[in-house]
Structure formats: C-alpha cells, structure tokens
N, CA, C and O atoms as a GROMACS GRO file, in nm:
protein
  460
    1GLN      N    1  18.432  -7.833  11.593
    1GLN     CA    2  18.355  -7.932  11.727
    1GLN      C    3  18.237  -7.942  11.789
    1GLN      O    4  18.200  -7.835  11.836
    2VAL      N    5  18.173  -8.023  11.804
    2VAL     CA    6  18.076  -8.057  11.827
    2VAL      C    7  18.023  -8.082  11.965
    2VAL      O    8  17.991  -8.201  11.968
    3GLN      N    9  17.990  -7.999  12.132
    3GLN     CA   10  17.966  -8.045  12.206
    3GLN      C   11  17.717  -8.083  12.236
    3GLN      O   12  17.616  -8.050  12.173
    4LEU      N   13  17.735  -8.130  12.311
    4LEU     CA   14  17.603  -8.205  12.335
    4LEU      C   15  17.599  -8.189  12.510
    4LEU      O   16  17.704  -8.226  12.563
    5VAL      N   17  17.518  -8.150  12.583
    5VAL     CA   18  17.532  -8.148  12.671
    5VAL      C   19  17.349  -8.169  12.727
    5VAL      O   20  17.255  -8.090  12.724
    6GLU      N   21  17.360  -8.302  12.770
    6GLU     CA   22  17.189  -8.339  12.842
    6GLU      C   23  17.212  -8.302  12.989
    6GLU      O   24  17.318  -8.306  13.050
    7SER      N   25  17.061  -8.255  13.047
    7SER     CA   26  17.035  -8.242  13.105
    7SER      C   27  16.861  -8.302  13.172
    7SER      O   28  16.757  -8.261  13.122
    8GLY      N   29  16.864  -8.379  13.264
    8GLY     CA   30  16.741  -8.346  13.301
    8GLY      C   31  16.740  -8.513  13.310
    8GLY      O   32  16.714  -8.563  13.201
    9GLY      N   33  16.756  -8.586  13.389
    9GLY     CA   34  16.769  -8.760  13.349
    9GLY      C   35  16.764  -8.749  13.576
    9GLY      O   36  16.744  -8.655  13.653
   10GLY      N   37  16.780  -8.827  13.587
   10GLY     CA   38  16.699  -8.876  13.760
   10GLY      C   39  16.663  -8.998  13.859
   10GLY      O   40  16.703  -9.101  13.804
   11LEU      N   41  16.632  -9.014  13.924
   11LEU     CA   42  16.559  -9.107  14.007
   11LEU      C   43  16.366  -9.048  14.005
   11LEU      O   44  16.319  -8.943  14.050
   12VAL      N   45  16.294  -9.168  13.932
   12VAL     CA   46  16.187  -9.128  13.927
   12VAL      C   47  16.069  -9.302  13.992
   12VAL      O   48  16.103  -9.420  13.987
   13GLN      N   49  15.935  -9.241  14.045
   13GLN     CA   50  15.904  -9.384  14.067
   13GLN      C   51  15.777  -9.374  13.924
   13GLN      O   52  15.740  -9.287  13.846
   14ALA      N   53  15.741  -9.536  13.956
   14ALA     CA   54  15.704  -9.528  13.864
   14ALA      C   55  15.507  -9.448  13.844
   14ALA      O   56  15.428  -9.394  13.922
   15GLY      N   57  15.505  -9.492  13.673
   15GLY     CA   58  15.416  -9.406  13.716
   15GLY      C   59  15.432  -9.204  13.672
   15GLY      O   60  15.335  -9.143  13.626
   16GLY      N   61  15.503  -9.167  13.686
   16GLY     CA   62  15.560  -9.073  13.666
   16GLY      C   63  15.612  -9.010  13.512
   16GLY      O   64  15.599  -9.046  13.396
   17SER      N   65  15.663  -8.921  13.566
   17SER     CA   66  15.759  -8.890  13.472
   17SER      C   67  15.915  -8.774  13.446
   17SER      O   68  15.958  -8.731  13.553
   18LEU      N   69  15.999  -8.723  13.306
   18LEU     CA   70  16.078  -8.745  13.324
   18LEU      C   71  16.012  -8.625  13.191
   18LEU      O   72  15.906  -8.633  13.128
   19ARG      N   73  16.153  -8.488  13.180
   19ARG     CA   74  16.171  -8.450  13.024
   19ARG      C   75  16.353  -8.402  13.002
   19ARG      O   76  16.404  -8.292  13.021
   20LEU      N   77  16.412  -8.514  12.962
   20LEU     CA   78  16.522  -8.470  12.890
   20LEU      C   79  16.549  -8.380  12.793
   20LEU      O   80  16.490  -8.350  12.689
   21SER      N   81  16.670  -8.332  12.857
   21SER     CA   82  16.694  -8.216  12.678
   21SER      C   83  16.842  -8.260  12.680
   21SER      O   84  16.927  -8.292  12.764
   22CYS      N   85  16.833  -8.246  12.554
   22CYS     CA   86  16.957  -8.236  12.441
   22CYS      C   87  16.986  -8.024  12.400
   22CYS      O   88  16.921  -7.939  12.339
   23VAL      N   89  17.108  -8.024  12.472
   23VAL     CA   90  17.125  -7.901  12.375
   23VAL      C   91  17.273  -7.859  12.319
   23VAL      O   92  17.357  -7.813  12.396
   24ALA      N   93  17.302  -7.881  12.160
   24ALA     CA   94  17.358  -7.889  12.094
   24ALA      C   95  17.476  -7.766  12.045
   24ALA      O   96  17.409  -7.673  12.000
   25SER      N   97  17.585  -7.740  12.040
   25SER     CA   98  17.681  -7.609  12.043
   25SER      C   99  17.782  -7.657  11.900
   25SER      O  100  17.822  -7.773  11.899
   26GLY      N  101  17.816  -7.576  11.799
   26GLY     CA  102  17.902  -7.601  11.722
   26GLY      C  103  17.890  -7.564  11.651
   26GLY      O  104  17.785  -7.504  11.627
   27SER      N  105  18.018  -7.574  11.544
   27SER     CA  106  18.023  -7.469  11.366
   27SER      C  107  17.947  -7.601  11.294
   27SER      O  108  17.885  -7.575  11.191
   28ILE      N  109  17.946  -7.738  11.338
   28ILE     CA  110  17.965  -7.844  11.154
   28ILE      C  111  17.798  -7.854  11.112
   28ILE      O  112  17.692  -7.874  11.171
   29PHE      N  113  17.844  -7.829  10.969
   29PHE     CA  114  17.798  -7.822  10.867
   29PHE      C  115  17.609  -7.888  10.945
   29PHE      O  116  17.609  -7.942  11.055
   30SER      N  117  17.501  -7.873  10.881
   30SER     CA  118  17.361  -7.905  10.867
   30SER      C  119  17.316  -8.013  11.015
   30SER      O  120  17.208  -8.069  11.036
   31LEU      N  121  17.435  -8.014  11.094
   31LEU     CA  122  17.345  -8.051  11.286
   31LEU      C  123  17.213  -8.072  11.311
   31LEU      O  124  17.111  -8.006  11.330
   32ASN      N  125  17.248  -8.185  11.304
   32ASN     CA  126  17.047  -8.256  11.355
   32ASN      C  127  16.996  -8.331  11.443
   32ASN      O  128  17.044  -8.442  11.419
   33PRO      N  129  16.925  -8.341  11.536
   33PRO     CA  130  16.950  -8.468  11.608
   33PRO      C  131  16.884  -8.559  11.517
   33PRO      O  132  16.839  -8.558  11.402
   34ARG      N  133  16.898  -8.649  11.631
   34ARG     CA  134  16.847  -8.782  11.495
   34ARG      C  135  16.715  -8.840  11.632
   34ARG      O  136  16.593  -8.851  11.620
   35GLY      N  137  16.804  -8.864  11.752
   35GLY     CA  138  16.712  -8.892  11.876
   35GLY      C  139  16.794  -8.926  11.967
   35GLY      O  140  16.909  -8.888  11.986
   36TRP      N  141  16.684  -9.050  12.060
   36TRP     CA  142  16.737  -9.050  12.147
   36TRP      C  143  16.742  -9.286  12.174
   36TRP      O  144  16.667  -9.375  12.134
   37TYR      N  145  16.856  -9.286  12.247
   37TYR     CA  146  16.899  -9.433  12.322
   37TYR      C  147  16.856  -9.458  12.345
   37TYR      O  148  16.740  -9.431  12.314
   38ARG      N  149  16.899  -9.571  12.460
   38ARG     CA  150  16.898  -9.582  12.574
   38ARG      C  151  16.950  -9.715  12.616
   38ARG      O  152  16.884  -9.807  12.569
   39GLN      N  153  17.072  -9.760  12.707
   39GLN     CA  154  17.143  -9.827  12.745
   39GLN      C  155  17.056  -9.975  12.888
   39GLN      O  156  17.012  -9.992  13.001
   40ALA      N  157  17.064  -9.992  12.852
   40ALA     CA  158  16.997 -10.143  13.016
   40ALA      C  159  17.112 -10.149  13.021
   40ALA      O  160  17.210 -10.144  12.947
   41PRO      N  161  17.075 -10.167  13.160
   41PRO     CA  162  17.243 -10.330  13.250
   41PRO      C  163  17.197 -10.403  13.168
   41PRO      O  164  17.085 -10.426  13.124
   42GLY      N  165  17.350 -10.456  13.141
   42GLY     CA  166  17.350 -10.639  13.051
   42GLY      C  167  17.282 -10.609  12.883
   42GLY      O  168  17.277 -10.707  12.808
   43LYS      N  169  17.214 -10.426  12.815
   43LYS     CA  170  17.170 -10.459  12.734
   43LYS      C  171  17.317 -10.409  12.626
   43LYS      O  172  17.436 -10.397  12.656
   44GLN      N  173  17.236 -10.389  12.479
   44GLN     CA  174  17.318 -10.321  12.415
   44GLN      C  175  17.190 -10.189  12.411
   44GLN      O  176  17.078 -10.189  12.462
   45ARG      N  177  17.252 -10.098  12.339
   45ARG     CA  178  17.170  -9.945  12.420
   45ARG      C  179  17.100  -9.995  12.211
   45ARG      O  180  17.150 -10.061  12.120
   46GLU      N  181  16.984  -9.926  12.224
   46GLU     CA  182  16.913  -9.955  12.106
   46GLU      C  183  16.773  -9.818  12.085
   46GLU      O  184  16.730  -9.796  12.199
   47LEU      N  185  16.723  -9.758  12.016
   47LEU     CA  186  16.651  -9.667  12.013
   47LEU      C  187  16.492  -9.603  12.085
   47LEU      O  188  16.373  -9.634  12.082
   48VAL      N  189  16.546  -9.537  12.125
   48VAL     CA  190  16.378  -9.511  12.242
   48VAL      C  191  16.290  -9.438  12.130
   48VAL      O  192  16.181  -9.482  12.092
   49ALA      N  193  16.360  -9.302  12.074
   49ALA     CA  194  16.282  -9.234  11.991
   49ALA      C  195  16.382  -9.150  11.860
   49ALA      O  196  16.495  -9.102  11.865
   50GLY      N  197  16.291  -9.160  11.757
   50GLY     CA  198  16.380  -9.153  11.677
   50GLY      C  199  16.298  -8.949  11.574
   50GLY      O  200  16.179  -8.915  11.580
   51ILE      N  201  16.373  -8.896  11.525
   51ILE     CA  202  16.326  -8.780  11.462
   51ILE      C  203  16.448  -8.725  11.319
   51ILE      O  204  16.571  -8.727  11.314
   52THR      N  205  16.322  -8.671  11.200
   52THR     CA  206  16.381  -8.640  11.152
   52THR      C  207  16.442  -8.474  11.095
   52THR      O  208  16.366  -8.383  11.128
   53SER      N  209  16.554  -8.435  11.025
   53SER     CA  210  16.544  -8.286  10.996
   53SER      C  211  16.412  -8.236  10.964
   53SER      O  212  16.371  -8.125  10.998
   54GLY      N  213  16.352  -8.315  10.903
   54GLY     CA  214  16.188  -8.273  10.897
   54GLY      C  215  16.058  -8.298  10.982
   54GLY      O  216  15.939  -8.271  10.971
   55GLY      N  217  16.114  -8.344  11.043
   55GLY     CA  218  16.036  -8.369  11.185
   55GLY      C  219  15.973  -8.480  11.159
   55GLY      O  220  15.906  -8.417  11.078
   56THR      N  221  15.929  -8.590  11.151
   56THR     CA  222  15.948  -8.679  11.162
   56THR      C  223  15.956  -8.806  11.278
   56THR      O  224  16.069  -8.845  11.304
   57THR      N  225  15.887  -8.847  11.321
   57THR     CA  226  15.928  -8.928  11.465
   57THR      C  227  15.872  -8.998  11.456
   57THR      O  228  15.753  -8.986  11.427
   58ASN      N  229  15.980  -9.200  11.494
   58ASN     CA  230  15.909  -9.306  11.527
   58ASN      C  231  15.929  -9.381  11.685
   58ASN      O  232  16.008  -9.325  11.761
   59TYR      N  233  15.877  -9.473  11.720
   59TYR     CA  234  15.930  -9.460  11.868
   59TYR      C  235  16.012  -9.660  11.912
   59TYR      O  236  16.051  -9.762  11.855
   60ALA      N  237  16.005  -9.639  11.959
   60ALA     CA  238  15.987  -9.821  11.986
   60ALA      C  239  15.877  -9.877  12.001
   60ALA      O  240  15.797  -9.798  11.949
   61ASP      N  241  15.810  -9.980  12.045
   61ASP     CA  242  15.688 -10.005  12.066
   61ASP      C  243  15.717  -9.954  12.244
   61ASP      O  244  15.657  -9.886  12.326
   62SER      N  245  15.792 -10.001  12.241
   62SER     CA  246  15.808 -10.033  12.480
   62SER      C  247  15.705  -9.850  12.502
   62SER      O  248  15.619  -9.815  12.582
   63VAL      N  249  15.766  -9.785  12.397
   63VAL     CA  250  15.725  -9.660  12.508
   63VAL      C  251  15.649  -9.542  12.424
   63VAL      O  252  15.626  -9.423  12.445
   64LYS      N  253  15.618  -9.650  12.301
   64LYS     CA  254  15.460  -9.552  12.233
   64LYS      C  255  15.351  -9.590  12.314
   64LYS      O  256  15.322  -9.687  12.383
   65GLY      N  257  15.251  -9.385  12.253
   65GLY     CA  258  15.195  -9.409  12.325
   65GLY      C  259  15.242  -9.344  12.461
   65GLY      O  260  15.153  -9.290  12.526
   66ARG      N  261  15.382  -9.342  12.517
   66ARG     CA  262  15.343  -9.296  12.656
   66ARG      C  263  15.597  -9.150  12.642
   66ARG      O  264  15.617  -9.042  12.698
   67PHE      N  265  15.666  -9.202  12.585
   67PHE     CA  266  15.758  -9.113  12.512
   67PHE      C  267  15.688  -8.962  12.399
   67PHE      O  268  15.585  -8.962  12.331
   68THR      N  269  15.792  -8.849  12.416
   68THR     CA  270  15.768  -8.789  12.301
   68THR      C  271  15.927  -8.690  12.237
   68THR      O  272  15.996  -8.619  12.311
   69VAL      N  273  15.947  -8.708  12.116
   69VAL     CA  274  16.142  -8.684  12.074
   69VAL      C  275  16.021  -8.498  12.042
   69VAL      O  276  15.901  -8.492  12.068
   70SER      N  277  16.095  -8.393  11.990
   70SER     CA  278  16.053  -8.281  12.011
   70SER      C  279  16.171  -8.250  12.058
   70SER      O  280  16.234  -8.268  12.162
   71ARG      N  281  16.200  -8.154  11.865
   71ARG     CA  282  16.303  -8.011  11.875
   71ARG      C  283  16.270  -7.874  11.869
   71ARG      O  284  16.165  -7.826  11.827
   72ASP      N  285  16.385  -7.807  11.922
   72ASP     CA  286  16.318  -7.688  11.904
   72ASP      C  287  16.445  -7.646  11.856
   72ASP      O  288  16.549  -7.676  11.914
   73SER      N  289  16.438  -7.550  11.714
   73SER     CA  290  16.603  -7.552  11.653
   73SER      C  291  16.634  -7.431  11.684
   73SER      O  292  16.750  -7.401  11.658
   74ALA      N  293  16.557  -7.334  11.740
   74ALA     CA  294  16.596  -7.227  11.780
   74ALA      C  295  16.711  -7.237  11.893
   74ALA      O  296  16.798  -7.153  11.916
   75LYS      N  297  16.693  -7.351  11.951
   75LYS     CA  298  16.713  -7.332  12.024
   75LYS      C  299  16.850  -7.409  12.071
   75LYS      O  300  16.917  -7.397  12.174
   76ASN      N  301  16.870  -7.525  11.916
   76ASN     CA  302  16.918  -7.638  11.905
   76ASN      C  303  16.922  -7.727  12.025
   76ASN      O  304  17.006  -7.738  12.114
   77THR      N  305  16.822  -7.779  12.004
   77THR     CA  306  16.806  -7.889  12.178
   77THR      C  307  16.687  -8.002  12.106
   77THR      O  308  16.639  -7.982  11.995
   78VAL      N  309  16.659  -8.097  12.173
   78VAL     CA  310  16.660  -8.169  12.159
   78VAL      C  311  16.516  -8.200  12.268
   78VAL      O  312  16.523  -8.107  12.348
   79TYR      N  313  16.434  -8.256  12.292
   79TYR     CA  314  16.378  -8.311  12.472
   79TYR      C  315  16.291  -8.448  12.367
   79TYR      O  316  16.250  -8.469  12.253
   80LEU      N  317  16.304  -8.529  12.533
   80LEU     CA  318  16.200  -8.594  12.514
   80LEU      C  319  16.138  -8.626  12.591
   80LEU      O  320  16.192  -8.682  12.686
   81GLN      N  321  16.052  -8.616  12.592
   81GLN     CA  322  15.907  -8.656  12.753
   81GLN      C  323  15.897  -8.789  12.835
   81GLN      O  324  15.875  -8.870  12.746
   82MET      N  325  15.899  -8.813  12.876
   82MET     CA  326  15.879  -8.920  12.924
   82MET      C  327  15.764  -8.947  13.056
   82MET      O  328  15.792  -8.918  13.172
   83ASN      N  329  15.669  -8.988  13.026
   83ASN     CA  330  15.554  -9.024  13.079
   83ASN      C  331  15.491  -9.102  13.137
   83ASN      O  332  15.380  -9.052  13.114
   84SER      N  333  15.468  -9.202  13.206
   84SER     CA  334  15.384  -9.289  13.308
   84SER      C  335  15.527  -9.357  13.288
   84SER      O  336  15.526  -9.453  13.211
   85LEU      N  337  15.618  -9.333  13.331
   85LEU     CA  338  15.755  -9.377  13.327
   85LEU      C  339  15.737  -9.519  13.423
   85LEU      O  340  15.691  -9.510  13.537
   86LYS      N  341  15.785  -9.663  13.358
   86LYS     CA  342  15.822  -9.761  13.445
   86LYS      C  343  15.909  -9.878  13.495
   86LYS      O  344  15.965  -9.960  13.422
   87PRO      N  345  15.912  -9.875  13.575
   87PRO     CA  346  16.052  -9.961  13.551
   87PRO      C  347  16.188 -10.016  13.435
   87PRO      O  348  16.306  -9.980  13.428
   88GLU      N  349  16.106 -10.120  13.352
   88GLU     CA  350  16.189 -10.200  13.286
   88GLU      C  351  16.248 -10.041  13.178
   88GLU      O  352  16.325 -10.053  13.082
   89ASP      N  353  16.209  -9.952  13.209
   89ASP     CA  354  16.266  -9.746  13.131
   89ASP      C  355  16.372  -9.743  13.201
   89ASP      O  356  16.466  -9.738  13.121
   90THR      N  357  16.414  -9.744  13.317
   90THR     CA  358  16.525  -9.740  13.405
   90THR      C  359  16.670  -9.803  13.296
   90THR      O  360  16.688  -9.916  13.250
   91GLY      N  361  16.785  -9.630  13.277
   91GLY     CA  362  16.856  -9.732  13.149
   91GLY      C  363  16.971  -9.591  13.166
   91GLY      O  364  16.944  -9.511  13.256
   92VAL      N  365  17.070  -9.571  13.097
   92VAL     CA  366  17.135  -9.474  13.057
   92VAL      C  367  17.046  -9.399  12.873
   92VAL      O  368  17.016  -9.450  12.765
   93TYR      N  369  17.038  -9.273  12.927
   93TYR     CA  370  16.941  -9.245  12.828
   93TYR      C  371  17.077  -9.165  12.686
   93TYR      O  372  17.130  -9.071  12.745
   94TYR      N  373  17.125  -9.172  12.569
   94TYR     CA  374  17.228  -9.085  12.480
   94TYR      C  375  17.152  -9.018  12.420
   94TYR      O  376  17.059  -9.081  12.370
   95CYS      N  377  17.155  -8.841  12.395
   95CYS     CA  378  17.091  -8.800  12.226
   95CYS      C  379  17.199  -8.802  12.118
   95CYS      O  380  17.318  -8.777  12.134
   96LYS      N  381  17.163  -8.823  12.049
   96LYS     CA  382  17.246  -8.844  11.854
   96LYS      C  383  17.163  -8.767  11.772
   96LYS      O  384  17.045  -8.764  11.738
   97TRP      N  385  17.262  -8.711  11.755
   97TRP     CA  386  17.306  -8.571  11.692
   97TRP      C  387  17.342  -8.640  11.541
   97TRP      O  388  17.384  -8.753  11.560
   98ARG      N  389  17.337  -8.605  11.398
   98ARG     CA  390  17.408  -8.578  11.326
   98ARG      C  391  17.502  -8.480  11.153
   98ARG      O  392  17.431  -8.458  11.054
   99GLY      N  393  17.614  -8.450  11.152
   99GLY     CA  394  17.626  -8.349  11.104
   99GLY      C  395  17.768  -8.399  10.982
   99GLY      O  396  17.849  -8.489  11.004
  100GLY      N  397  17.766  -8.364  10.932
  100GLY     CA  398  17.880  -8.331  10.847
  100GLY      C  399  17.939  -8.471  10.795
  100GLY      O  400  18.046  -8.475  10.734
  101GLY      N  401  17.855  -8.596  10.825
  101GLY     CA  402  17.835  -8.729  10.760
  101GLY      C  403  17.944  -8.790  10.863
  101GLY      O  404  18.049  -8.852  10.849
  102ASN      N  405  17.867  -8.745  10.975
  102ASN     CA  406  17.910  -8.807  11.116
  102ASN      C  407  17.795  -8.815  11.194
  102ASN      O  408  17.690  -8.756  11.170
  103ASP      N  409  17.819  -8.899  11.300
  103ASP     CA  410  17.713  -8.888  11.446
  103ASP      C  411  17.775  -8.844  11.585
  103ASP      O  412  17.883  -8.880  11.631
  104TYR      N  413  17.700  -8.773  11.630
  104TYR     CA  414  17.761  -8.730  11.770
  104TYR      C  415  17.660  -8.775  11.940
  104TYR      O  416  17.544  -8.807  11.968
  105TRP      N  417  17.757  -8.757  11.997
  105TRP     CA  418  17.694  -8.877  12.116
  105TRP      C  419  17.650  -8.677  12.242
  105TRP      O  420  17.692  -8.561  12.253
  106GLY      N  421  17.555  -8.762  12.292
  106GLY     CA  422  17.571  -8.690  12.450
  106GLY      C  423  17.738  -8.769  12.467
  106GLY      O  424  17.843  -8.809  12.417
  107GLN      N  425  17.622  -8.738  12.616
  107GLN     CA  426  17.762  -8.791  12.750
  107GLN      C  427  17.664  -8.900  12.825
  107GLN      O  428  17.732  -8.984  12.884
  108GLY      N  429  17.503  -8.926  12.841
  108GLY     CA  430  17.452  -9.002  12.933
  108GLY      C  431  17.372  -8.956  12.983
  108GLY      O  432  17.400  -8.841  13.017
  109LEU      N  433  17.265  -8.992  13.013
  109LEU     CA  434  17.213  -8.962  13.203
  109LEU      C  435  17.110  -9.044  13.259
  109LEU      O  436  16.993  -9.081  13.262
  110GLN      N  437  17.198  -9.048  13.291
  110GLN     CA  438  17.133  -9.255  13.398
  110GLN      C  439  16.930  -9.256  13.412
  110GLN      O  440  16.908  -9.139  13.383
  111VAL      N  441  16.835  -9.300  13.430
  111VAL     CA  442  16.696  -9.233  13.434
  111VAL      C  443  16.669  -9.335  13.478
  111VAL      O  444  16.659  -9.432  13.403
  112THR      N  445  16.647  -9.348  13.631
  112THR     CA  446  16.645  -9.505  13.777
  112THR      C  447  16.450  -9.459  13.768
  112THR      O  448  16.403  -9.362  13.827
  113VAL      N  449  16.387  -9.536  13.700
  113VAL     CA  450  16.212  -9.591  13.795
  113VAL      C  451  16.206  -9.666  13.901
  113VAL      O  452  16.245  -9.776  13.863
  114SER      N  453  16.186  -9.670  13.984
  114SER     CA  454  16.147  -9.697  14.099
  114SER      C  455  16.009  -9.809  14.098
  114SER      O  456  15.898  -9.756  14.092
  115SER      N  457  16.016  -9.943  14.104
  115SER     CA  458  15.862  -9.989  14.122
  115SER      C  459  15.778 -10.006  14.277
  115SER      O  460  15.660 -10.042  14.280
   0.00000   0.00000   0.00000
C-alpha cells in the first residue's frame, strides 16, 4: 500500500510564497514522484510541474519561472516551491506518484492567493 501525505497549503497574499511537500510511504516497487497538479474551481485538474525519475522537470507555461519542483529521494518527498503567487494560482494542489504500474494521488491541499 502507498500513503501520500501533503502539507504546506494555505492562504497567502499575491506576491507571496508557499512550499508544498508530499511524503510517500509504502513498499511499492519503483515508486517515484511524477509531479504536482492543480484543480481550480470549475476547471479540470491540470499539470503544474512534472518531474521524472531521472530528475527532468517541466512546467505549465503559467508557472514557469515562479514554481520549482524538486525531490529528496532519501526522504521520499517531493516539493513544490511557489513564488510570486498570483490569484489565478488558487486551487487544490495534488501530488502524484507512480509505482508498480499504478498512479497514486495525495489528498489535496487548498492554496488560496488573495489579491
């Protein structure tokens, strides 16, 4: 079984920063983070920042230069550093991991950016 525990969400003013964390536990073979997704009110879930098992990253155009995804393999943790936050970054953020041919999702974190 895989458990994902997210932390770090909350309310922040525009221009501020937040750091999201997602810790994975479990004994699934080759469990690796795949990135962070966001679901804004009334919209579909979208990829915000992706990361491969080799450490290659990619970002949605809307967050390039402001968000950084990283991982700490020793801690089984993936992070999302979010700087220069904008009201349109508001949404529920989910981490995604993949292992044993299956995808696993975090519980979701509310991030609200006030103008």
